[in-house]
C-alpha positions in Angstrom: 133.6 155.3 170.4 132.8 158.5 168.5 135.7 159.3 168.0 136.9 156.9 165.6 133.4 156.6 164.0 134.2 160.2 162.9 137.4 159.3 162.0 135.5 156.7 159.7 132.7 158.4 158.5 135.6 161.0 156.9 137.6 158.3 155.6 134.6 156.9 153.6 133.4 160.6 152.1 136.7 161.0 151.4 137.0 157.9 149.3 133.4 158.9 147.8 135.3 162.1 146.9 138.6 160.6 145.0 136.2 158.2 143.1 134.5 161.0 141.7 137.0 163.1 140.4 138.6 159.9 139.2 135.2 159.9 136.8 136.0 163.2 136.3 139.7 162.7 134.4 140.1 161.4 131.5 140.4 157.9 131.1 139.4 156.6 134.0 136.1 155.9 132.9 134.1 159.5 133.6 135.9 160.3 130.2 133.5 161.7 126.8 136.2 158.9 124.5 134.3 156.2 122.7 133.3 153.1 124.1 137.0 151.0 122.8 136.9 148.2 124.0 136.0 145.5 121.2 139.1 143.0 121.3 141.1 141.6 117.6 142.6 138.8 117.8 145.7 138.8 115.2 146.8 135.2 113.9 150.7 135.1 114.0 151.9 133.5 110.3 155.3 132.1 113.1 154.4 128.3 113.3 152.7 128.0 117.4 152.8 132.0 118.3 150.1 133.0 120.4 147.4 134.8 118.8 147.5 138.5 120.6 144.9 139.9 121.7 144.3 144.5 120.8 142.0 147.0 120.9 139.9 146.4 117.8 139.9 150.0 117.0 144.1 150.2 117.1 143.4 147.1 114.9 141.3 149.3 112.8 143.9 152.5 112.4 147.4 150.2 112.0 145.8 148.2 108.8 144.2 150.7 107.8 147.5 153.1 107.3 149.7 149.5 106.3 147.3 149.5 103.7 147.5 153.3 102.2 150.7 152.8 103.1 151.5 150.0 101.0 148.5 151.3 98.1 150.4 154.6 97.8 154.0 153.0 97.8 156.3 153.9 94.6 158.6 151.0 95.4 156.5 147.4 95.6 157.4 145.6 97.0 157.6 147.9 100.6 160.6 147.1 102.7 159.0 144.9 106.3 161.7 146.8 108.0 160.2 150.7 107.1 156.7 150.3 106.8 156.4 150.9 110.8 157.7 154.2 110.2 156.0 154.7 107.0 152.7 153.4 109.2 153.9 156.1 111.6 154.3 159.5 108.9 150.9 157.7 107.6 148.8 157.8 111.0 150.5 161.4 112.0 148.3 162.6 108.2 144.7 161.2 109.8 146.2 163.2 112.1 146.2 160.0 115.1 148.0 160.3 118.4 150.6 158.1 118.1 150.2 158.5 122.8 147.0 157.0 121.7 148.2 154.1 120.5 151.6 152.8 121.9 154.4 151.2 120.3 153.7 151.6 116.3 156.6 148.8 115.5 154.7 146.7 117.7 151.6 146.9 116.3 152.2 147.3 113.5 153.8 144.4 112.6 151.3 142.3 115.7 149.0 143.1 112.5 151.0 142.8 109.8 151.3 139.5 110.9 147.8 138.8 111.6 146.8 140.5 107.8 148.9 137.8 106.0 147.8 134.9 107.6 144.5 135.8 106.2 145.9 136.3 102.9 145.5 139.9 103.4 148.8 140.7 102.1 151.8 138.5 101.0 155.5 139.0 102.7 158.5 138.1 99.5 162.1 138.0 101.2 164.9 138.8 98.1 168.0 139.3 99.0 167.7 138.1 103.0 165.2 141.6 103.0 161.8 141.5 103.3 159.3 142.9 101.6 155.6 143.5 101.8 153.3 143.6 99.3 149.2 143.3 98.8 147.3 141.0 96.8 
């Protein structure tokens, strides 16, 4: 009985050590990173699509990058098919780590769609190509 109890206590101690070690690891709840739990709901301009929920800080970073790319572009309107690469370049200039955000193309298209629904940008189709400009 004592041997079983000793093993149980050792298991609890080891589990506690693992939990406290995980709390010290970045991204595991004990890091010094700012809280990033607020969520933005992104609407889609396509009818019937379910709104996407993403972290608010990601929405803000991508939205700012999209706005900067469009407003500073020498070509107006900006081709949608090259927007994600330009946003990635803008994020690099801002010192934002791409790994922290995730798939730049996906987030760019989700935030762009939301900006379109909210009237911040306008999508223009010319010769079967899609372009976007600020309103």
